[in-house]
TITORGU-911444 format. One record per atom (N, C-alpha, C): residue in three letters; x, y, z. Coordinates in steps of 0.001 Angstrom, whole numbers, padded with zeros to 6 digits, always signed. Atoms other than C-alpha are relative to their C-alpha. Layout:
<pts>
ALAXYZ ...
</pts>
This chain:
<pts>
PHE+000841-001180+000000 PHE+000000+000000+000000 PHE+000878+001231+000000 THR-000723-001267+000044 THR+001005+003615-000413 THR-000754+001033+000829 PRO+000622-001103-000731 PRO+000178+006148+002311 PRO+000414+001312-000659 HIS-000272-001279+000653 HIS-000031+009702+000988 HIS+000275+001073+001042 LEU-000327-001115-000872 LEU+001580+012671+002662 LEU-000699+001243-000538 VAL+000744-001190+000403 VAL-000787+015623+002501 VAL-000007+000979+001173 PRO-000035-000987-001082 PRO-000937+018875+004496 PRO-001300+000013+000805 MET+001167+000022-000878 MET-003509+017966+007156 MET+000456-000431+001385 GLN-000385+000282-001378 GLN-003423+017664+010941 GLN-000213-001452+000385 ARG+000310+001375-000381 ARG-004940+014223+011163 ARG-000612-000720-001180 GLY+000573+000811+001055 GLY-005847+011412+008843 GLY+001053-000750-000789 ILE-000836+000807+000885 ILE-004367+008733+006629 ILE-000809-000275-001253 PHE+000603+000332+001287 PHE-005175+008389+002953 PHE+000956-000974-000671 SER-000863+001041+000563 SER-003862+005199+001329 SER-000534-000512-001322 THR+000323+000677+001252 THR-003791+003571-002081 THR+000560-001410+000079 ILE-000398+001404-000030 ILE-003661-000216-002306 ILE-000277-000592-001374 TYR+000171+000634+001311 TYR-003128-002104-005554 TYR-000242-001490+000207 VAL+000394+001393-000174 VAL-004786-005517-005853 VAL+000059-000719-001339 GLU-000022+000871+001176 GLU-003927-008185-008421 GLU-001167-000972+000126 MET+001181+000868-000037 MET-007050-010174-009330 MET+000111-001091-001056 GLU+000101+001042+001018 GLU-007818-013362-011211 GLU-000599+000614-001260 LYS+000421-000573+001282 LYS-008577-012780-014904 LYS-001502+000211-000123 ASP+001453-000114+000149 ASP-012328-013318-014538 ASP-000643+000903+001057 ILE+000512-000884-001048 ILE-012695-010908-011576 ILE+000179+001455-000435 LYS-000029-001431+000336 LYS-013513-007232-012157 LYS+000006+000826+001291 ALA-000045-000888-001166 ALA-013073-004264-009817 ALA-001372+000113+000659 ASP+001333-000112-000599 ASP-016842-003987-009347 ASP-000388-001275+000746 ASP+000222+001245-000750 ASP-016957-007663-008299 ASP+000653+000106+001375 LEU-000712-000181-001262 LEU-014382-006830-005634 LEU-000740+000989+000899 ARG+000761-000979-000786 ARG-016381-003771-004526 ARG-001235-000641+000612 ARG+001197+000682-000524 ARG-019540-005891-004185 ARG+000364-000972+001124 LEU-000464+000901-001054 LEU-017572-008432-002130 LEU+000252+000775+001293 PHE-000236-000833-001180 PHE-016414-005671+000228 PHE-001314+000501+000600 VAL+001310-000449-000494 VAL-019975-004316+000485 VAL-000646-001111+000819 GLU+000594+001139-000705 GLU-021187-007779+001496 GLU+000751-000282+001308 CYS-000806+000299-001194 CYS-018314-008342+003949 CYS-000196+001025+001113 TYR+000055-001073-000991 TYR-018712-004986+005692 TYR-001403+000552+000239 LYS+001356-000554-000087 LYS-022495-004523+005481 LYS-000486+000205+001431 ASP+000450-000122-001384 ASP-022991-005004+009232 ASP+001038+000656+000908 GLU-001060-000621-000795 GLU-019834-003199+010354 GLU-000322+001475+000244 THR+000328-001363-000394 THR-020465+000025+012229 THR+001012+001017-000516 PHE-001054-000980+000240 PHE-017136+001643+011452 PHE+000681-000108-001357 VAL-000574+000114+001345 VAL-016383+000597+007859 VAL-001106+000244-001009 LYS+000972-000272+001059 LYS-018205+002023+004861 LYS+000693-000163-001346 VAL-000469+000143+001375 VAL-017615+000865+001299 VAL-000818+000970-000834 LEU+000676-001063+000745 LEU-018432+003788-000952 LEU-000597-000511-001305 PRO+000574+000359+001301 PRO-020640+003597-004051 PRO+001048+000127-001104 ALA-000937-000019+001129 ALA-018851+003000-007348 ALA+000228+001430-000476 GLY-000358-001319+000503 GLY-017008+006114-008517 GLY+000165+001077+001054 GLU-000110-001006-001063 GLU-017111+007926-005155 GLU+001359-000107+000688 MET-001328-000052-000628 MET-013797+009018-003623 MET-000122+000168+001514 PRO-000017-000249-001443 PRO-013089+008725+000112 PRO+000687+001335+000286 ARG-000563-001309-000349 ARG-012380+012100+001720 ARG+000347+000010+001484 SER-000444+000006-001395 SER-010419+012596+004914 SER-000922+000823+000898 GLN+000895-000809-000839 GLN-012817+015295+006138 GLN-001267-000759+000397 ASP+001188+000789-000341 ASP-015597+012677+006174 ASP+000246-000975+001148 VAL-000309+000898-001115 VAL-013790+010603+008831 VAL+000685+000731+001155 ARG-000712-000768-001030 ARG-012106+013373+010843 ARG-000763-000044+001322 GLY+000611+000065-001322 GLY-012779+012866+014539 GLY-000914-001190+000194 SER+000876+001172-000119 SER-014454+009501+014000 SER+000825-001282+000017 ASN-000617+001326+000014 ASN-013663+005810+014320 ASN-000308-000724-001309 ARG+000405+000607+001273 ARG-014821+005214+010733 ARG+001159-000101-000977 ALA-000910+000134+001136 ALA-012854+003988+007744 ALA-000856-000041-001254 LEU+000693+000003+001287 LEU-013972+004651+004176 LEU+000864-000733-001013 LEU-000703+000795+001000 LEU-013056+002346+001301 LEU-000687+000162-001346 ALA+000520-000089+001371 ALA-013470+002825-002448 ALA+000816-000937-000880 VAL-000654+000928+000928 VAL-012650+000408-005271 VAL-000151+000549-001410 PHE-000014-000485+001379 PHE-011675+001512-008776 PHE+000750-000985-000883 PRO-000783+000820+000928 PRO-010546-000415-011848 PRO+001302+000728-000345 ASP-001277-000570+000422 ASP-006922+000120-012835 ASP+000115-000122-001513 ARG-000248+000116+001444 ARG-005723+000729-016391 ARG+000736-001296-000319 VAL-000694+001274+000163 VAL-003527-002331-015899 VAL-001035-001106+000155 GLY+001008+001054-000046 GLY-005657-005371-016669 GLY+000099-000867+001242 HIS+000113+000920-001136 HIS-006807-007581-013810 HIS+000572+000584+001292 ARG-000452-000643-001226 ARG-005857-005045-011164 ARG-001046+001024+000429 ALA+000915-001002-000556 ALA-007970-002885-008865 ALA+000804+000938+000892 ILE-000601-000986-000890 ILE-007091+000237-006918 ILE-000981+000233+001145 LEU+000805-000275-001183 LEU-008410+000520-003365 LEU+000493+001310+000595 LEU-000320-001255-000677 LEU-008517+003964-001789 LEU-000673-000034+001360 SER+000582+000014-001340 SER-009026+004243+001944 SER+000435+001239+000763 THR-000352-001104-000881 THR-009073+006967+004531 THR-000564-000262+001389 LEU+000442+000097-001390 LEU-009338+007070+008307 LEU+000697+001090+000800 ASP-000623-000961-000906 ASP-008534+009388+011190 ASP+001037-000761+000814 ASN-001060+000757-000658 ASN-005170+008150+012448 ASN+000048+000205+001513 LEU+000003-000227-001440 LEU-005730+009641+015913 LEU-001184-000669+000686 VAL+001138+000711-000581 VAL-009018+007802+016412 VAL+000032-001438-000505 LYS+000034+001362+000538 LYS-009454+004764+014160 LYS+001394-000629-000035 GLY-001348+000534+000104 GLY-005710+004401+013760 GLY+000690-000215+001333 ALA-000685+000119-001287 ALA-004945+004463+017481 ALA-001004-000241+001128 SER+000805+000135-001215 SER-007103+005141+020529 SER-001387-000572-000257 GLY+001345+000505+000297 GLY-010485+004497+018908 GLY-000005-001492-000266 GLN-000093+001436+000280 GLN-009393+001106+017654 GLN+000229-000779+001291 ALA-000233+000657-001286 ALA-008125+000213+021146 ALA-001297-000091+000803 ILE+001285+000013-000713 ILE-011484+001189+022674 ILE-000957-000990-000656 GLN+000866+000930+000727 GLN-013362-000735+019977 GLN+000357-001445+000356 ASN-000427+001358-000347 ASN-011296-003871+020683 ASN-000319-000336+001449 ALA+000324+000231-001410 ALA-011716-003499+024462 ALA-001498-000236+000173 ASN+001449+000201-000061 ASN-015480-003180+023978 ASN-000363-001418-000411 LEU+000300+001349+000486 LEU-015565-006422+021992 LEU+000453-001061+001001 ILE-000524+000960-000977 ILE-013408-008270+024534 ILE-000867-000037+001249 CYS+000788-000102-001235 CYS-015560-007050+027440 CYS-001493-000231-000208 GLY+001408+000262+000270 GLY-018871-007822+025738 GLY-000871+001243-000029 LEU+000749-001256+000093 LEU-019892-004170+025440 LEU-000381+000269-001452 PRO+000289-000391+001382 PRO-021518-002610+022374 PRO+001272+000532-000664 GLU-001234-000341+000711 GLU-018794-002131+019768 GLU+000261+001501-000054 ASP-000170-001449+000132 ASP-019437+001610+019518 ASP-000075+000755+001329 GLU+000051-000644-001315 GLU-019546+002285+023285 GLU+001184+000957+000160 GLY-001042-000998-000172 GLY-017613+005504+023924 GLY+000581+000536-001296 LEU-000552-000408+001297 LEU-017013+006017+020197 LEU-000994+000760-000868 ARG+001002-000697+000812 ARG-020215+007684+019004 ARG+000327+001480-000146 LEU-000390-001416+000022 LEU-019050+011202+019909 LEU+001434+000093+000491 VAL-001413-000067-000350 VAL-015304+011655+019847 VAL+000423+001465+000056 PRO-000481-001382-000061 PRO-013941+014987+021137 PRO+001287+000135-000806 MET-001162-000175+000866 MET-011274+016474+018899 MET+000931+001094+000486 ALA-001060-000988-000181 ALA-008015+018254+019508 ALA+001235-000582-000672 PRO+000296-001238+000675 PRO-006498+019442+017209 PRO-001148-000164-000963 
</pts>
């Protein structure tokens, strides 16, 4: 994967290249992700053609994922973004602790105070 360095206080934007079998298309992969993450509170697979934006996850425990076809045959490009100070660190720790302790997965994560 390739993380991108951009001028922002918080957030990670990444590009991931995926080699696929010849009979698999990028939209097949997107539909698979939609099915896999349909019940996940903190992961959203975006509609075809929509770009993930860091401002849409700022201060949240959410991750956004988009799938695009690559010009190189049988390859897809995944774009993802998350807030590295929440989902990438403390929020993920709280989410895991909630699951281990039998609490609702989003306990303490619905409203996340922000600084900066």
